[in-house]
C-alpha positions as CSV (number, residue, x, y, z in Angstrom):
1,M,-93.8,-230.1,105.4
2,V,-90.4,-228.4,105.4
3,A,-91.7,-225.9,102.8
4,M,-94.8,-225.1,104.9
5,L,-92.8,-224.6,108.0
6,S,-90.4,-222.4,106.1
7,A,-93.2,-220.3,104.8
8,L,-94.7,-219.9,108.3
9,W,-91.2,-219.0,109.7
10,L,-90.7,-216.4,107.0
11,G,-94.0,-214.8,108.0
12,I,-93.1,-214.8,111.6
13,L,-89.7,-213.2,110.8
14,T,-91.6,-210.6,108.8
15,S,-94.0,-209.9,111.7
16,I,-91.2,-209.0,114.0
17,S,-89.3,-206.9,111.5
18,P,-89.6,-203.1,112.2
19,C,-92.3,-202.0,109.7
20,P,-94.7,-205.0,110.2
21,L,-94.1,-205.0,113.9
22,A,-95.1,-201.4,114.1
23,T,-98.4,-202.1,112.3
24,N,-99.1,-205.1,114.5
25,I,-98.5,-203.1,117.6
26,A,-100.9,-200.4,116.3
27,T,-103.5,-203.1,115.6
28,V,-103.2,-204.5,119.1
29,S,-103.6,-201.1,120.6
30,F,-106.8,-200.6,118.6
31,L,-108.0,-204.0,119.7
32,A,-107.3,-203.2,123.3
33,K,-109.9,-200.4,123.2
34,N,-112.6,-203.1,122.9
35,V,-111.1,-205.3,125.7
36,A,-114.5,-205.0,127.5
37,H,-115.9,-207.1,124.7
38,P,-113.7,-210.2,124.4
39,K,-115.7,-211.8,121.6
40,L,-115.4,-208.6,119.5
41,V,-111.6,-208.5,120.2
42,L,-111.2,-212.1,119.0
43,R,-113.5,-211.5,116.0
44,T,-111.6,-208.4,114.8
45,G,-108.2,-210.0,115.4
46,I,-109.2,-213.0,113.2
47,A,-110.6,-210.6,110.6
48,Y,-107.4,-208.7,110.5
49,T,-105.4,-211.9,110.1
50,L,-107.7,-213.1,107.3
51,G,-107.1,-209.7,105.6
52,R,-103.4,-210.2,105.6
53,M,-103.7,-213.9,104.5
54,F,-106.1,-212.9,101.6
55,V,-103.6,-210.3,100.2
56,Y,-100.7,-212.8,100.2
57,M,-102.9,-215.5,98.8
58,V,-103.9,-213.3,95.9
59,L,-100.4,-212.1,95.3
60,G,-99.2,-215.7,95.4
61,I,-101.8,-216.8,92.9
62,L,-101.0,-213.9,90.5
63,V,-97.2,-214.1,90.7
64,V,-96.8,-217.9,91.0
65,G,-99.6,-218.6,88.5
66,F,-98.1,-216.1,86.0
67,L,-94.6,-217.4,86.3
68,V,-95.7,-221.0,85.9
69,R,-98.1,-220.6,83.0
70,V,-95.9,-218.4,80.8
71,S,-93.8,-221.2,79.3
72,P,-90.7,-219.1,78.4
73,I,-90.5,-217.8,81.9
74,A,-91.2,-221.2,83.4
75,H,-88.5,-222.7,81.3
76,F,-86.1,-219.9,82.3
77,L,-86.9,-220.4,86.0
78,Q,-86.4,-224.2,85.8
79,K,-83.0,-223.7,84.1
80,Y,-81.7,-220.7,86.1
81,M,-83.6,-220.6,89.4
82,N,-80.9,-222.4,91.4
83,R,-78.2,-220.3,89.9
84,A,-80.0,-217.1,90.7
85,L,-81.0,-218.2,94.2
86,G,-77.5,-218.0,95.6
87,P,-76.9,-214.3,94.9
88,L,-80.5,-213.5,95.8
89,L,-80.2,-215.1,99.3
90,I,-76.9,-213.3,99.9
91,F,-78.5,-210.0,98.9
92,I,-81.4,-210.6,101.3
93,G,-79.0,-211.6,104.0
94,L,-77.1,-208.3,103.5
95,M,-80.4,-206.4,103.7
96,L,-81.2,-208.1,107.0
97,F,-77.8,-207.1,108.2
98,D,-78.5,-203.5,107.1
99,V,-75.4,-203.6,104.9
100,I,-77.7,-202.8,101.9
101,K,-80.4,-200.3,102.5
102,I,-83.2,-199.7,100.0
103,S,-86.1,-197.3,100.3
104,F,-89.4,-198.9,99.3
105,P,-92.6,-196.9,98.6
106,G,-95.5,-198.1,100.7
107,L,-99.1,-197.2,100.9
108,S,-99.8,-193.9,102.7
109,F,-102.6,-194.3,105.2
110,S,-103.3,-191.8,108.0
111,E,-103.6,-192.8,111.6
112,D,-107.2,-191.4,111.8
113,K,-108.3,-193.7,108.9
114,Q,-106.6,-196.7,110.6
115,K,-108.5,-196.0,113.8
116,R,-111.7,-195.6,112.0
117,L,-111.3,-198.9,110.3
118,A,-110.2,-200.6,113.5
119,R,-113.3,-199.4,115.3
120,S,-115.7,-200.4,112.6
121,G,-115.7,-204.1,113.5
122,A,-114.6,-207.2,111.6
123,R,-115.0,-205.6,108.2
124,G,-112.8,-202.7,109.1
125,A,-110.2,-205.0,110.7
126,F,-110.2,-207.1,107.5
127,A,-109.6,-204.0,105.5
128,L,-106.9,-202.9,107.9
129,G,-105.2,-206.2,107.4
130,V,-105.3,-205.9,103.6
131,I,-103.9,-202.3,103.7
132,F,-101.1,-203.2,106.1
133,A,-100.2,-206.3,104.1
134,L,-99.9,-204.2,101.0
135,S,-97.6,-201.7,102.8
136,F,-94.4,-203.5,101.9
137,C,-91.1,-202.3,103.3
138,P,-87.7,-203.5,102.0
139,I,-87.3,-206.4,104.3
140,S,-90.9,-207.7,104.0
141,A,-90.7,-207.3,100.2
142,A,-87.4,-209.2,100.1
143,L,-88.7,-212.0,102.2
144,F,-91.9,-212.4,100.3
145,F,-90.7,-211.9,96.7
146,G,-87.1,-213.0,97.1
147,S,-87.6,-216.0,99.4
148,L,-91.2,-217.1,99.6
149,I,-92.1,-216.9,95.9
150,P,-89.0,-219.0,94.8
151,L,-90.0,-221.5,97.5
152,A,-93.6,-221.6,96.3
153,L,-92.4,-222.1,92.7
154,K,-90.3,-225.1,93.7
155,S,-92.9,-226.6,96.1
156,K,-95.9,-228.8,95.4
157,Y,-97.9,-226.7,97.8
158,G,-97.6,-223.7,95.6
159,V,-99.9,-220.8,96.6
160,M,-100.7,-222.5,99.9
161,L,-97.3,-221.2,101.1
162,P,-98.2,-217.5,100.8
163,V,-101.3,-218.2,102.9
164,L,-99.2,-219.6,105.6
165,Y,-96.8,-216.7,105.3
166,G,-99.7,-214.3,105.7
167,F,-100.8,-216.1,108.9
168,G,-97.2,-215.9,110.2
169,T,-97.2,-212.1,109.6
170,A,-100.3,-211.7,111.8
171,L,-99.3,-214.2,114.4
172,P,-98.5,-211.6,117.1
173,V,-102.0,-210.1,116.6
174,V,-103.6,-213.5,116.8
175,A,-101.8,-214.2,120.1
176,A,-102.7,-210.8,121.5
177,S,-106.4,-211.3,120.5
178,I,-106.5,-214.7,122.3
179,A,-104.7,-213.3,125.3
180,M,-107.1,-210.3,125.6
181,T,-110.1,-212.6,125.2
182,L,-108.8,-214.7,128.1
183,G,-108.4,-211.5,130.2
184,A,-104.9,-210.0,129.6
185,A,-105.9,-206.4,128.9
186,S,-102.6,-204.7,128.2
187,L,-100.1,-206.4,125.9
188,T,-98.3,-203.6,124.2
189,H,-95.3,-203.9,126.5
190,L,-94.8,-207.5,125.3
191,F,-94.5,-206.2,121.8
192,N,-91.7,-203.8,123.0
193,K,-89.9,-206.9,124.3
194,I,-90.4,-208.6,121.0
195,S,-88.9,-205.6,119.2
196,D,-85.7,-206.0,121.4
197,I,-85.5,-209.7,120.3
198,E,-86.1,-208.8,116.7
199,L,-82.6,-207.5,116.1
200,Y,-81.0,-210.8,117.2
201,V,-83.4,-213.0,115.3
202,R,-82.9,-210.9,112.2
203,K,-79.1,-211.2,112.4
204,A,-79.3,-214.9,113.0
205,V,-81.6,-215.4,110.0
206,A,-79.3,-213.2,107.9
207,V,-76.4,-215.5,108.7
208,V,-78.5,-218.5,107.6
209,F,-79.5,-216.7,104.4
210,I,-75.9,-215.8,103.5
211,A,-74.6,-219.3,104.3
212,A,-77.4,-220.8,102.1
213,G,-76.6,-218.2,99.4
214,L,-72.9,-219.1,99.4
215,Y,-73.7,-222.8,99.1
216,Y,-76.1,-222.2,96.1
217,T,-73.5,-219.9,94.5
218,W,-70.7,-222.5,95.0
219,A,-72.8,-225.5,93.9
220,Y,-74.7,-223.9,90.9
221,L,-72.4,-221.2,89.7
222,L,-68.8,-221.7,90.6
223,L,-68.7,-225.5,90.1
224,R,-70.3,-225.3,86.6
């Protein structure tokens, strides 16, 4: 249960990080144009969420499955995972603090194409979720590959964790879809409030990551 909640929390943290937050705001703006059709808004919001979940599920199956099935890699991970986890968590924490900045290539996708997909119903929204999920930025890549994948490798839930992570990354869109279905037509300003909170949440999580990294470094590297 702790692993599942951790995966969901990592997804939520990703959703309020600058790059994913911008894509979620854009998606909500597109959904708002269909606010006169509440069922359509909810359907497209769910389809967008399923698109993101699908991508992370496939990535989880490929990455986790590959690492587990290749015996030399699996043996290496079992032996050195805890030792590598400490420096890795510290590295991610420093990225969240913006001490370390890395440029990360993402998918190039024009705004016109995004609008076209968003207006084409559930199938377009699903495709939009897939595309935005594949548009990794440094923080989302660090959280997914650096935190979630090691968690999935050590958990009995395995590839279920990337699915929960994907749901967490789309949670603001899910909430906005439900709210618009219930009659709240304009929600973009709420996302602006979330963007203000994001900085403080990110810094707090960075402290947790660095503290956990120092513990793992001390326990599995310095004491051995």
